C-alpha positions, 0 to 999 in steps of 0.5 A: 441506859448504856453505863458508858454514858454515865456522868464523866468529868466535864473538866478532864484533860485525859483521854477517857474523860474527853472521849466520855464527853464526847459520847454524852454530848452526842447521846444527851445534848444532840439525841444522835445514836450510831445509826443517825450521826453525821459528820456535823454532829460529831464535830459539834459534839467536840465543840461541846466537850471543848466548850465544857472545858473553856467555861470554868477557864472563862468564868475564872478569867472574867472574875478575877479581872473584876476582882483585881479592877484591872485595866481592859482593852477594848479591840474594836475592828469590823473584821476578825477572820478567825478561821476554824477554830477547832484545831486552835482551842486544842492546841491553846488548851493543851488537848490536840493529841488527847483529842486525837486519841479520844476521836480514834477510840470512839471511831472519829477521823480527825481530819473529818472533824476538822473539815467539817467546820466552815471558816467564820465570815467575818472579814476580807483579808489582812485587817481581820487576819491581824485582829485574829492574831491579836486576840489569841496573843492578848489571851496568851499574854494574860491581857484583860481584853474584848474584841469587839465586832459585827456578827455577819449573816453572810461573810465576803462572799464564796468565790467561784470561777467560771469561764476564767472570771470570778463569780460572787455566791453568798457565804452561808457560814451560818447555815447550820448555826456556829457552835462556838458562838454563845448568844447572850439574849440578856445583853442588848444595847440599844443603837440610835439613828436619825431623829433630831437634836434638841437643847435646853439651858439649865439653872446653872446656865449650862446647855444640854442637848437630847437626841430625840425621835430616833429609829432604835436598833438592838444590838444583841451579843453573841460571845466566843471564847478566845483561850490563852495558850496553856495558861487557863486564860479565856478572854472573848470576842463579842459579836453583835447582831441587829435585831429589831426593837420593834415588835411584830405588827399583828394588826397588818399581819391580821389584815393579810399585809405581810409584808408590811408587818416585818418590813421594818423589823428586816429593815433593821436586822440588815445592819448585820446582814452582810459584810462589805467587800474591801477594795481599798477605795472608799465608797460611802453608803449609807449601810456602810456607815450604819454598820460602823455607828451600830458597832461602835455604839454597842461596844462602847456602852457595853464597856462603859456599863462594865466600867460603871459596874466597879467605879464610880469616878468617870475621870478613872476611865483612861485608868481602866479602859483602852480603846483600840480602833482598828483603821478608820472604821470604829473612829466614831468612838471618839464623837460617841464617847463624847456624847455618853460622857456629856449627854448622858453623864453630864460631863462638861466639854473640856472633861469628856475631851480630857478622858476620850483623848486619853482613852481612844487609840487609832491604828492606821492601815493605809497610805493611799488617800483614796482608801481613807474614809470620808463621809459626806456631811449630809449623810452623817448630819441626817443618820447621826445628827448629834454626832455631826454637832460634836464633830463640828465642835471638835473641828472648830476648837482644833482648828483654833488651836493650830497656829500657822503663818505664812503663805501656806497657812490657809491651805495646811488648815484646809489639809488638817480640818476634820470636815473639808472645806468644800461644796460637798463637805465630808467628815475626814475619819482619819483626821478625826481619829488623830485629833480625837486619840491618844496614840496613833500607830502605823504597822510597819517601820516604813509605813509609820515613816511615811505617814509622818512624812506624807499624808498626816505630815502636818499633823505629826508637826503638831502632835509628834507625841501621839505617833508611833509604830507597832510592827504587825505581827502573826501568832506562832500558835496558828501559823506554825504550830497548827498549820505545819505540825511536823516542822514545829515538832521538828523544832521543838525536838532541837531547842524545846517548845518555848518558842511557841510563846516566846518566838525569839527562841527560834534563834537557836534554830539557826546554827542547825542551818549548817547541819546536813541532817537537820536540813534533810529533815526540814527539806523532807518536811517541805516535800510532804507538805508540797505534795499535800498541796499538789494533791489539793490542786489536782482534786480541785482543778484536775491540774497535775503539778510537779511537787520538785518544781519551785512552788511560786505562791501569791496570795493575798487581796486582788489589787493593782497595787499587789501587782499579781499582774506582774507575776502573771507576766513573768509566767508569760516570759517563762512560757514564752521562753519555753516555747522559743526553746522547747529543749533548753534547760529550764527549773521547773515551776509551779506558779500559784495564785489565790485571792478574791477581787472586790465584787465592784472592782473591775480591773481585778477581776479582769487580772483574775481572768487573764491569770486563768487564760494563761493558766489554761494555755500554759496547763494544755501545751503539751511543749511545756509539760512539767516545767511549768505550770499555772493556777488560781485556787478558788475561794481563798481562806484562812484555811487554804492558807493553811495548806499553802503557806506551808508548802511554799518555796517562793513568797511573793510580796511584790506590791508597789513600794510605799503602797502595802503599809505592812502585810502578814502573809510575808511573815507566815511564809517565812516562818514556815520555810519560804523565801521572799521575792518582795519589793522595799515596801511594808514589813519585807524592809524589816524582814531583810533586817532580820534574815539578812540581805542574802537571805531574801530576794529584793528588787525593784524601785523604792520610794524614793526612786518612785517619787523621782520617776514620777517627778521627772515624768514617767514614761512607760512606754520607754520600758516597753521599747527597751524590753523584747520580752515585754514587747511579746507580752503586750503584743500577745495580749492585744492580738488575742493570744490569751484571749477567748475566741469570742472576745480578742480585745477583752485585755485591752483595759490592761494594756490601757492602764499600762501605756496610756494611763501612765502604768501607776503601779509602775508594773512596767518600770519593775518588770526587769528587775523583777525577771533578773531576780527570778533568774537568781531565785532559779540558780538557788533553787538548783542548789538545794543546800544552799535554798534549805540553809536559806530558808531555815535562816528565815524560820529562825529569825522570825521571832520580831514578828510574832503578835506576842511582841506586837501585843506587847508593843501596844500594852507598853506604849499604847495601853499601858496594861501589865502583861502576865 
């Protein structure tokens, strides 16, 4: 036997111990030698070595929570976009440099090991990225917490661009397994569907309910450790996989009926098969409702059983459990906890309701009524008959509690009721979330304010004490220390590294904005990051971009309210200006888009097609050269964001005012030294407050302006008639200038939406202000010292947007848990 493979300490934190652990796992766990090892094997051996160092800390952490009878936070979310985990794990363990040296000594390439990992397919976009940041912060702050989600077999989808169109391919993120996840075969919870309810009256005259003849599915637990930053705390993300509760039908199989033998099993396992793509327009489907209840039922039973191993008095639940519903999707937690308390623990309604409304909290993420879940009552009654009974009773009692008088009384009650009063009655999940929760929070100051003034005005007047704000945040570990190591090191050289857990320490960087040497070092890091992105673009798209140009970046879900269309119109404007004056003095610009459109969102997919057609025209025109490039990078992901964000000069945050709840991309860009061009929407407003008016490019209509314009009668044609550049763009889209030869009218739906259907997202109304603000951007960019000074000031003032601050706000205002 090779003596180098003798026992090495599996918790050693030095290079030698880590190197030996990698070698041992390759040899003993994976049965590989130097002749058969692949990059995937190398990656797995690294993961196993990291997990060795996590397990002691993980077990110790959970035992301490038990010993101290800690209050626990249960964060329930349909999405967790955790990205690749290797770097994050190593950084939080304080092992990144040790691992890099160990890799070198065993002949491994750090970057290739990192590239072998796939992004976990557990989310669509901002909702999932936020949840991932919050997991990191809860562990870093030492908060006893578990994230609960679903282990989707297939993620949102892999996006390919074919002939300019988005094409969806399966996201096979689990193709080779997921070494960060540990299956817990002994942790399975039954989840019930369908059936009916029966009732009986006991000797004391109390009515009891039984949910019977149900179709049961098993929820099987998979755990992924979530380490805090260098504090030996390890929480976890528990994901549920649907497993059949039926035995294999051997009789059918033996009779040759192979399909029937497995049909039921496959149908049950479909619950966790696919992540639903979110297009911000609610579309009810039975499978989606099944997923939501599957997540809620398994998670609450898991939390409930954990509570009961330590405590006998159910009245202690609000003291020992805080449940956070991330958006409306988990709001079935309210009737589910009522069911557990009443039907299984025999508590009365009043006592159960008191526990529920002190334990469950609801985060709202949208102001758009069309995006709020409303389930058909008929569907809910069939799938979840007992919950429908409970929801009806919640609704009845709630309506009886509303005291309204006057002419508008009936209208107000109808707006507030949980079950809508119409022919096709629907269960309004947001209303249920407000009535049944302890606290309701928005995710930025403007969003929370508009919640109280608009969609939930009636509820705010009844329950003012329930409403609060927690502005979103991002974890500085991943979104600066990990994705932009050179900038992180430069900052640490000057102010120390306390900022990694106390982001407000970045304010010490602000005086360095006036230091010539620091500005040049800062600029050099940005140049290298831009070169890295330029190389990626050339490799992926075979398009050469100018690294000295403005890298103007918009990365987010493709949606009309996010107004990628307006940025595309600006690209056309610049193109037309250069064509009209090829020898003119233009500031070079590279306009970069990335993002996915929901498969059924036809207009969003047409916007992608337009962007790609515009890019083809610009990038292949010899008159344009290096002055302008436009690219659409396919298959946007957390890992791609980690390349794009550090390279960005100008961050596009141009949603229609009042429609973006918060955003977190805006925070990530600013933290990495980009300047923002944006509307007064979402967290842009708070960013402006932090960095100062002169260090952000704000333009366009405000929420109040839009309300006034709509009420006075918005006519989009007036904006086109008064702007020659807009007229030309509309003409070019109409006459097929940017269209493929076989379909010159392909972009007419865009023209129709703008001119004939009211331009709901105010693209034309904001266009002129946007273009003028972009001209201001160019003037500042042409003064590198001034640009870099402003960029450094942005970095220095991002402390408020740490997810650590967000989680402290939750802990203090909502959960009432201690922070270490």
